[in-house]
MARTOR-775110 format. One record per residue (C-alpha): x, y, z; residue in three letters. Coordinates in steps of 0.5 Angstrom, whole numbers, plus 2048, in hexadecimal, padded with zeros to 3 digits. Layout:
// MARTOR-775110
{r {X,Y,Z},'ala'}
...
END
This chain:
// MARTOR-775110
{r {83E,825,7C6},'met'}
{r {83A,825,7CC},'lys'}
{r {83F,820,7D0},'ile'}
{r {842,827,7D3},'asn'}
{r {83B,828,7D6},'tyr'}
{r {83A,822,7D9},'ile'}
{r {83C,824,7E1},'ser'}
{r {838,82A,7E0},'ile'}
{r {832,825,7DD},'phe'}
{r {832,820,7E3},'leu'}
{r {832,825,7E8},'ser'}
{r {82C,828,7E5},'gly'}
{r {829,821,7E5},'val'}
{r {82A,820,7EC},'leu'}
{r {826,827,7ED},'leu'}
{r {820,825,7E9},'leu'}
{r {820,81E,7EC},'ser'}
{r {81F,821,7F3},'thr'}
{r {818,822,7F6},'val'}
{r {817,828,7FB},'ser'}
{r {813,826,801},'cys'}
{r {80E,82C,801},'lys'}
{r {80A,82F,7FB},'lys'}
{r {80C,836,7FD},'ser'}
{r {813,835,7FD},'leu'}
{r {813,832,7F6},'asp'}
{r {810,838,7F4},'glu'}
{r {814,83D,7F7},'ser'}
{r {81B,83A,7F5},'asn'}
{r {81A,83A,7ED},'val'}
{r {81F,83D,7E9},'asn'}
{r {81B,841,7E4},'pro'}
{r {822,840,7DF},'asn'}
{r {823,839,7E0},'ala'}
{r {81F,833,7DC},'ser'}
{r {81B,82F,7E0},'gln'}
{r {81B,829,7DB},'thr'}
{r {821,825,7D9},'ala'}
{r {823,825,7D2},'gln'}
{r {823,81F,7CE},'pro'}
{r {82A,821,7CB},'asp'}
{r {82D,822,7D1},'tyr'}
{r {82A,81B,7D4},'leu'}
{r {82C,817,7CE},'leu'}
{r {834,81A,7CE},'thr'}
{r {834,819,7D6},'ala'}
{r {831,811,7D5},'ala'}
{r {836,810,7D0},'ile'}
{r {83C,813,7D3},'lys'}
{r {83B,810,7DA},'ala'}
{r {839,809,7D7},'thr'}
{r {83F,809,7D3},'ser'}
{r {844,80B,7D8},'asp'}
{r {841,805,7DD},'thr'}
{r {841,800,7D7},'tyr'}
{r {848,802,7D5},'trp'}
{r {84B,804,7DC},'gly'}
{r {84E,801,7E2},'thr'}
{r {849,7FD,7E6},'thr'}
{r {846,7F9,7E1},'asn'}
{r {84B,7F9,7DC},'asn'}
{r {852,7F9,7DE},'met'}
{r {851,7F6,7E5},'asn'}
{r {84D,7F1,7E3},'ser'}
{r {84A,7EE,7DC},'ser'}
{r {851,7F0,7D9},'leu'}
{r {854,7EC,7DE},'leu'}
{r {84F,7E6,7DE},'phe'}
{r {850,7E5,7D6},'val'}
{r {858,7E6,7D6},'gln'}
{r {858,7EC,7D2},'his'}
{r {85C,7F0,7D8},'trp'}
{r {85F,7EE,7DE},'ala'}
{r {861,7F2,7E5},'lys'}
{r {869,7F3,7E6},'ile'}
{r {867,7F6,7ED},'gln'}
{r {861,7F5,7F2},'tyr'}
{r {85F,7EF,7EF},'thr'}
{r {859,7ED,7F3},'asp'}
{r {854,7EE,7ED},'pro'}
{r {858,7EA,7E9},'asp'}
{r {858,7E4,7EE},'arg'}
{r {850,7E5,7EE},'tyr'}
{r {850,7E8,7F5},'ile'}
{r {84A,7EC,7F4},'glu'}
{r {845,7EF,7F9},'thr'}
{r {83E,7F1,7F8},'asn'}
{r {841,7F8,7F7},'ala'}
{r {845,7F6,7F1},'ser'}
{r {840,7F7,7EC},'phe'}
{r {83C,7FD,7EE},'gln'}
{r {83D,802,7E9},'asp'}
{r {83A,7FE,7E3},'leu'}
{r {834,7FD,7E7},'trp'}
{r {833,804,7EA},'ser'}
{r {835,808,7E4},'ile'}
{r {832,804,7E0},'gly'}
{r {82B,804,7E3},'tyr'}
{r {82B,80B,7E7},'ala'}
{r {82F,80F,7E1},'thr'}
{r {82D,80B,7DB},'gly'}
{r {827,808,7DB},'ile'}
{r {823,80E,7DF},'val'}
{r {826,813,7DA},'asn'}
{r {824,80E,7D4},'leu'}
{r {81D,80D,7D7},'asn'}
{r {81C,815,7D8},'gln'}
{r {81E,816,7D1},'ile'}
{r {819,811,7CF},'ile'}
{r {813,815,7D2},'lys'}
{r {816,81B,7CF},'leu'}
{r {816,818,7C8},'ala'}
{r {80F,817,7C9},'asp'}
{r {80D,81D,7CC},'ala'}
{r {811,821,7C6},'gln'}
{r {80F,81C,7C1},'ser'}
{r {816,81A,7BF},'asn'}
{r {816,813,7BE},'pro'}
{r {81E,813,7BC},'asn'}
{r {81F,815,7C3},'tyr'}
{r {81B,80F,7C6},'lys'}
{r {81E,80A,7C1},'gly'}
{r {825,80C,7C3},'val'}
{r {824,80C,7CA},'ala'}
{r {821,805,7C9},'leu'}
{r {827,803,7C5},'val'}
{r {82C,805,7CB},'leu'}
{r {827,803,7D0},'arg'}
{r {827,7FC,7CD},'ser'}
{r {82F,7FC,7CD},'trp'}
{r {82F,7FE,7D4},'ile'}
{r {82A,7F8,7D6},'phe'}
{r {82E,7F3,7D2},'thr'}
{r {835,7F5,7D6},'leu'}
{r {831,7F4,7DD},'leu'}
{r {82E,7EE,7DB},'thr'}
{r {834,7EB,7D8},'asp'}
{r {838,7ED,7DE},'ala'}
{r {833,7EB,7E4},'tyr'}
{r {82E,7E7,7E1},'gly'}
{r {827,7E8,7E4},'asp'}
{r {826,7F0,7E5},'val'}
{r {821,7F5,7E5},'pro'}
{r {81E,7F7,7DE},'tyr'}
{r {816,7F8,7DE},'ser'}
{r {816,7FC,7E4},'gln'}
{r {81D,7FF,7E3},'ala'}
{r {81E,807,7E3},'gly'}
{r {817,809,7E5},'ser'}
{r {819,80A,7ED},'ile'}
{r {812,80E,7EE},'asp'}
{r {80E,808,7EC},'thr'}
{r {813,802,7EE},'tyr'}
{r {818,804,7F4},'leu'}
{r {81A,7FD,7F5},'leu'}
{r {81A,7FA,7EE},'pro'}
{r {819,7F3,7ED},'lys'}
{r {81F,7EF,7E9},'tyr'}
{r {81C,7EC,7E2},'asp'}
{r {81F,7E5,7E1},'asn'}
{r {825,7E5,7DB},'gln'}
{r {820,7E2,7D6},'arg'}
{r {81B,7E7,7D7},'asp'}
{r {820,7ED,7D7},'val'}
{r {823,7EB,7D0},'tyr'}
{r {81C,7EA,7CD},'leu'}
{r {81A,7F1,7D0},'gly'}
{r {820,7F4,7CC},'val'}
{r {81F,7F0,7C6},'leu'}
{r {818,7F3,7C6},'ala'}
{r {81B,7FA,7C8},'asp'}
{r {820,7FA,7C2},'leu'}
{r {81A,7F8,7BD},'lys'}
{r {816,7FE,7C0},'thr'}
{r {81C,803,7BF},'ala'}
{r {81D,800,7B8},'gln'}
{r {816,802,7B6},'asp'}
{r {816,809,7BA},'ala'}
{r {81D,80B,7B6},'leu'}
{r {81C,80F,7B0},'ser'}
{r {821,812,7AB},'thr'}
{r {81C,817,7A9},'thr'}
{r {81A,819,7B0},'gly'}
{r {81C,81E,7B5},'lys'}
{r {823,81F,7B7},'ala'}
{r {826,81E,7BD},'ile'}
{r {82B,821,7C1},'gly'}
{r {830,81F,7C6},'gly'}
{r {832,819,7C2},'asp'}
{r {83A,818,7C3},'val'}
{r {83A,811,7C0},'ile'}
{r {837,812,7B9},'tyr'}
{r {835,81A,7B9},'ser'}
{r {82E,819,7B7},'asn'}
{r {82F,814,7B1},'asn'}
{r {829,810,7B2},'ile'}
{r {82A,80B,7AD},'ala'}
{r {830,809,7B1},'ser'}
{r {82C,808,7B8},'trp'}
{r {827,804,7B4},'lys'}
{r {82D,7FF,7B2},'lys'}
{r {830,7FF,7B9},'leu'}
{r {829,7FD,7BB},'ala'}
{r {829,7F7,7B7},'asn'}
{r {830,7F5,7B9},'ser'}
{r {82E,7F5,7C0},'leu'}
{r {828,7F1,7BE},'arg'}
{r {82D,7EC,7BB},'leu'}
{r {832,7EC,7C1},'arg'}
{r {82C,7EB,7C6},'val'}
{r {829,7E5,7C1},'ala'}
{r {82F,7E1,7C2},'leu'}
{r {830,7E2,7C9},'arg'}
{r {829,7DE,7CA},'ile'}
{r {82B,7D9,7C4},'ala'}
{r {82D,7D4,7C8},'asp'}
{r {827,7D4,7CC},'arg'}
{r {822,7D7,7C7},'glu'}
{r {824,7D5,7C0},'pro'}
{r {81D,7D6,7BD},'thr'}
{r {81C,7DD,7C0},'leu'}
{r {823,7DF,7BE},'ala'}
{r {822,7DC,7B7},'ala'}
{r {81C,7E0,7B7},'gln'}
{r {81F,7E6,7B9},'thr'}
{r {824,7E6,7B4},'ile'}
{r {81F,7E4,7AE},'ala'}
{r {81B,7EA,7B1},'ala'}
{r {821,7EF,7AF},'val'}
{r {822,7EC,7A9},'gln'}
{r {81A,7ED,7A7},'ala'}
{r {81A,7F4,7A9},'glu'}
{r {820,7F5,7A4},'gly'}
{r {824,7F8,7AA},'gly'}
{r {82B,7F9,7A9},'ala'}
{r {831,7F8,7AE},'tyr'}
{r {837,7FC,7B0},'ile'}
{r {83B,7FB,7A9},'gly'}
{r {842,7FE,7AA},'ser'}
{r {847,800,7AF},'asn'}
{r {845,807,7AE},'ser'}
{r {83E,805,7B1},'glu'}
{r {840,802,7B7},'thr'}
{r {83C,804,7BD},'ala'}
{r {841,808,7C2},'gln'}
{r {842,80E,7C6},'leu'}
{r {849,811,7C3},'val'}
{r {84C,815,7C9},'tyr'}
{r {84F,81C,7CA},'gln'}
{r {855,81F,7CD},'ala'}
{r {855,820,7D5},'ser'}
{r {850,820,7D9},'pro'}
{r {84C,81C,7D4},'asn'}
{r {851,817,7D2},'gln'}
{r {850,80F,7D2},'asn'}
{r {850,80D,7D9},'pro'}
{r {856,808,7D7},'ile'}
{r {85A,80E,7D5},'ser'}
{r {858,811,7DC},'asn'}
{r {85A,80B,7E0},'leu'}
{r {861,80A,7DD},'phe'}
{r {862,812,7DE},'asp'}
{r {863,810,7E6},'thr'}
{r {863,809,7E7},'arg'}
{r {867,803,7E4},'asp'}
{r {864,7FD,7E6},'asp'}
{r {862,7F9,7E0},'tyr'}
{r {866,7F5,7DA},'arg'}
{r {864,7F1,7D4},'ile'}
{r {862,7EA,7D6},'ser'}
{r {867,7E5,7D4},'lys'}
{r {861,7E1,7D1},'thr'}
{r {860,7E5,7CC},'ile'}
{r {867,7E7,7CA},'val'}
{r {869,7E0,7C9},'asp'}
{r {863,7DF,7C5},'gln'}
{r {864,7E5,7C0},'leu'}
{r {86C,7E3,7C0},'ala'}
{r {86A,7DC,7BE},'ala'}
{r {866,7DF,7B8},'leu'}
{r {86B,7E4,7B7},'asn'}
{r {865,7E9,7B7},'asp'}
{r {866,7F0,7B5},'pro'}
{r {861,7F2,7BA},'arg'}
{r {867,7F1,7C0},'leu'}
{r {86A,7F8,7BF},'pro'}
{r {863,7FB,7BF},'val'}
{r {861,7F7,7C6},'tyr'}
{r {868,7F7,7C9},'ala'}
{r {86E,7FC,7CA},'asn'}
{r {874,7F9,7CB},'lys'}
{r {877,7F8,7D2},'ala'}
{r {87C,7FE,7D3},'val'}
{r {882,7FA,7D5},'asp'}
{r {882,7F5,7D0},'thr'}
{r {87E,7F7,7CA},'gln'}
{r {87A,7F1,7CA},'leu'}
{r {873,7EF,7CA},'tyr'}
{r {872,7EC,7D1},'thr'}
{r {86C,7EB,7D4},'gly'}
{r {86A,7E9,7DC},'val'}
{r {867,7E3,7DE},'pro'}
{r {860,7E4,7E1},'asn'}
{r {85F,7E3,7E8},'gly'}
{r {866,7E3,7EB},'leu'}
{r {867,7E5,7F2},'leu'}
{r {869,7EC,7F3},'thr'}
{r {870,7EB,7F5},'gly'}
{r {871,7E6,7EF},'asp'}
{r {86E,7EB,7EA},'ala'}
{r {872,7F1,7ED},'ala'}
{r {878,7EC,7EC},'ala'}
{r {877,7EC,7E4},'leu'}
{r {879,7F4,7E4},'gly'}
{r {875,7FA,7E2},'leu'}
{r {87A,7FC,7DD},'thr'}
{r {87B,7F4,7DA},'arg'}
{r {873,7F3,7D9},'thr'}
{r {86F,7F6,7D3},'ser'}
{r {869,7FB,7D4},'lys'}
{r {863,7FB,7D0},'pro'}
{r {864,7FF,7CA},'gly'}
{r {864,806,7C9},'thr'}
{r {85E,805,7C4},'tyr'}
{r {85A,804,7CA},'phe'}
{r {85D,808,7CF},'thr'}
{r {85D,80F,7CB},'ala'}
{r {858,814,7CD},'pro'}
{r {854,814,7C7},'ala'}
{r {854,80C,7C7},'ala'}
{r {84C,80A,7C5},'pro'}
{r {848,806,7CA},'ala'}
{r {845,801,7C5},'val'}
{r {83E,7FF,7C6},'ile'}
{r {83D,7FA,7C0},'ile'}
{r {842,7FA,7BA},'ser'}
{r {841,7F8,7B3},'tyr'}
{r {846,7F2,7B4},'ala'}
{r {841,7EF,7BA},'glu'}
{r {83B,7F0,7B5},'val'}
{r {83F,7EC,7B0},'leu'}
{r {841,7E6,7B5},'phe'}
{r {839,7E6,7B7},'asp'}
{r {837,7E6,7B0},'arg'}
{r {83C,7E0,7AF},'ala'}
{r {839,7DC,7B5},'glu'}
{r {832,7DE,7B3},'ala'}
{r {833,7DA,7AD},'ala'}
{r {837,7D5,7B0},'ala'}
{r {831,7D3,7B4},'arg'}
{r {82D,7D3,7AE},'gly'}
{r {829,7D9,7B0},'phe'}
{r {82B,7DD,7A9},'thr'}
{r {82D,7DA,7A2},'ser'}
{r {833,7DF,7A3},'glu'}
{r {83A,7DC,7A2},'asn'}
{r {83D,7DB,7A9},'ala'}
{r {844,7DA,7A6},'ala'}
{r {844,7E0,7A2},'thr'}
{r {841,7E4,7A8},'leu'}
{r {846,7E1,7AD},'tyr'}
{r {84C,7E3,7A8},'asn'}
{r {849,7EA,7A7},'asp'}
{r {848,7EB,7AF},'ala'}
{r {850,7E9,7B0},'val'}
{r {852,7EE,7AA},'ala'}
{r {84D,7F4,7AD},'ala'}
{r {850,7F3,7B4},'ser'}
{r {857,7F3,7B1},'leu'}
{r {855,7F9,7AD},'ser'}
{r {852,7FD,7B3},'gln'}
{r {859,7FE,7B5},'tyr'}
{r {85C,800,7AE},'gly'}
{r {85F,7F9,7AC},'ile'}
{r {861,7F9,7A5},'ser'}
{r {85D,7F4,7A0},'ser'}
{r {864,7F0,79F},'thr'}
{r {865,7EF,7A6},'asp'}
{r {85D,7ED,7A7},'ile'}
{r {85E,7E8,7A1},'ala'}
{r {864,7E5,7A4},'thr'}
{r {860,7E4,7AB},'tyr'}
{r {85A,7E1,7A8},'gln'}
{r {85E,7DC,7A4},'ala'}
{r {861,7D9,7AB},'leu'}
{r {85E,7D2,7AC},'pro'}
{r {85C,7D4,7B3},'ala'}
{r {858,7DA,7B1},'val'}
{r {854,7D7,7AB},'gln'}
{r {84D,7D5,7AD},'tyr'}
{r {84B,7CE,7AF},'asp'}
{r {844,7CD,7AE},'ala'}
{r {844,7C7,7B2},'ala'}
{r {845,7CB,7B8},'asn'}
{r {843,7D2,7B7},'tyr'}
{r {843,7D4,7BE},'lys'}
{r {84A,7D2,7BE},'lys'}
{r {84C,7D6,7B8},'ser'}
{r {847,7DC,7BA},'ile'}
{r {849,7DC,7C1},'gly'}
{r {850,7DC,7C1},'asn'}
{r {850,7E2,7BC},'gln'}
{r {84B,7E6,7BF},'lys'}
{r {84E,7E6,7C5},'trp'}
{r {854,7E9,7C2},'ile'}
{r {850,7EE,7BE},'ala'}
{r {84C,7F0,7C5},'leu'}
{r {853,7F2,7C8},'phe'}
{r {851,7F8,7CD},'gly'}
{r {84A,7F6,7CD},'glu'}
{r {84A,7F2,7D4},'gly'}
{r {842,7F2,7D5},'leu'}
{r {841,7EF,7CE},'glu'}
{r {847,7EB,7CD},'ala'}
{r {845,7E8,7D4},'phe'}
{r {83E,7E6,7D2},'ala'}
{r {840,7E3,7CB},'glu'}
{r {845,7DF,7CE},'trp'}
{r {840,7DC,7D3},'arg'}
{r {83B,7DB,7CD},'arg'}
{r {840,7D8,7C8},'leu'}
{r {845,7D5,7CD},'asp'}
{r {84B,7D7,7C9},'tyr'}
{r {850,7D8,7CA},'pro'}
{r {852,7D3,7CF},'ile'}
{r {855,7D7,7D5},'leu'}
{r {859,7D4,7DB},'lys'}
{r {857,7D7,7E1},'pro'}
{r {85B,7DC,7E5},'ala'}
{r {861,7DA,7E8},'ala'}
{r {860,7DB,7EF},'ala'}
{r {858,7DC,7EE},'gly'}
{r {854,7DB,7F4},'ala'}
{r {84E,7D7,7F1},'leu'}
{r {851,7D0,7F1},'asn'}
{r {853,7D0,7EA},'gly'}
{r {84D,7D4,7E7},'val'}
{r {84C,7DA,7E3},'ile'}
{r {847,7DF,7E5},'pro'}
{r {840,7DE,7E1},'val'}
{r {83C,7E4,7E3},'arg'}
{r {83D,7EA,7E8},'phe'}
{r {83A,7EA,7EF},'ile'}
{r {834,7EF,7F0},'tyr'}
{r {836,7F6,7F4},'pro'}
{r {836,7F5,7FB},'gly'}
{r {831,7FB,7FB},'thr'}
{r {82C,7F7,7F8},'glu'}
{r {82C,7F3,7FE},'gln'}
{r {82B,7F9,803},'ser'}
{r {826,7FD,7FF},'leu'}
{r {822,7F8,7FB},'asn'}
{r {823,7F1,7FF},'pro'}
{r {81C,7EE,7FD},'asp'}
{r {81D,7EE,7F6},'asn'}
{r {825,7ED,7F6},'tyr'}
{r {823,7E6,7FA},'lys'}
{r {81E,7E4,7F5},'ala'}
{r {823,7E5,7EF},'ala'}
{r {828,7E1,7F3},'val'}
{r {823,7DC,7F5},'ala'}
{r {821,7DB,7ED},'his'}
{r {828,7DC,7EA},'gln'}
{r {82C,7D9,7EF},'gly'}
{r {832,7DB,7F4},'ala'}
{r {834,7E2,7F4},'asp'}
{r {83B,7DF,7F2},'leu'}
{r {840,7E0,7EC},'leu'}
{r {83F,7D9,7EB},'thr'}
{r {838,7D9,7E9},'thr'}
{r {836,7D8,7E2},'lys'}
{r {831,7DC,7DF},'leu'}
{r {82B,7DA,7DB},'trp'}
{r {82F,7DC,7D4},'phe'}
{r {835,7D8,7D6},'asp'}
{r {833,7D1,7D4},'val'}
{r {83A,7CD,7D4},'asn'}
END
């Protein structure tokens, strides 16, 4: 596994990206024993690790999107849980997503073409599409067509969200065509270990995800995208063992949530999801939450309390997120089998496919429970509950409620799906700072206002005020 070499690699990238002022200095400072070209396997590992850490980490997950969707809550330093954010609050997803993720993956694409290895190109396009989706889901209009090419576009323009999604769909189709199970092997793949068939399934699964992102705005295009996957004979992720995820290791390469809980005690599970799981007698409750130390009860914290009110609940009388999620080797999930089944159920419910929506929905619920080792008997009991059974008359409610539970821990994805499906119905933070409204986007990093001001201003003029309350293009209702 090349994760252990990431810090060394990143230092190397910085050196490779530095251009000397004089040719003579270039020539006199060449190390004859060092490679002058970054290798695609190291670039690939670095991009996966850095993006997964950011996606699953503090600023864009634990301290924002997990709070907005009320999976987690804060017991100390509660300002983020009250929607008190600054233009520095969401910096990591932007800076790491572009500077490490997109830049590295663009370089892999160039190297893949030079080395005649289309599998590197296909994998890089899949991962780049995932990152662009995270960025546009969170911020809206973002640099896409000019992103990650600093030599050509020092100040990249912001593409509108519709064009970003359409560009991502085209890139995923290109990736699908490039990936070949009989092609050259790749290295540095810490997700699927050079299983190209799995990468092809991931490409299709992301195409399905993005097609549904645009479905309320562009239903015909969404249907055409899904039909194209079917016409190609393409498969989706088909089991829990095929879930796309980065499985972490022991320190110093542990899950970022584990790393945070080693030194801090700021977070608890939200009362909203604890109450919902308890009402359904959901067998995932002991997985998602630990019992409070003093009471041995599952006790969630209401979102958005004043710091004093939250502290009064007591660190030892409230429930931390479950040890499954705080373990060093806990995985960072990119897209799960359960999510793919929910997406297929929705596509069927919308009439985009001829599959059976109710069957796929039930399979999705079962896959989510099975993901955490729940027995088949308990799964059947849970599925038989009236509150869990599929309601064809309101598929968004059935899928939205259960998908919200299944996406526990995946803050950015849960945040996107809650805005799109409008379920579950959440109450704003108790002492929220947005006049009874839950955030519906991230605000742009402040560095964009100073470093790329003209393009930043153009994006705001097109999209709307750079506020947490400005709805994005895909968020119709």
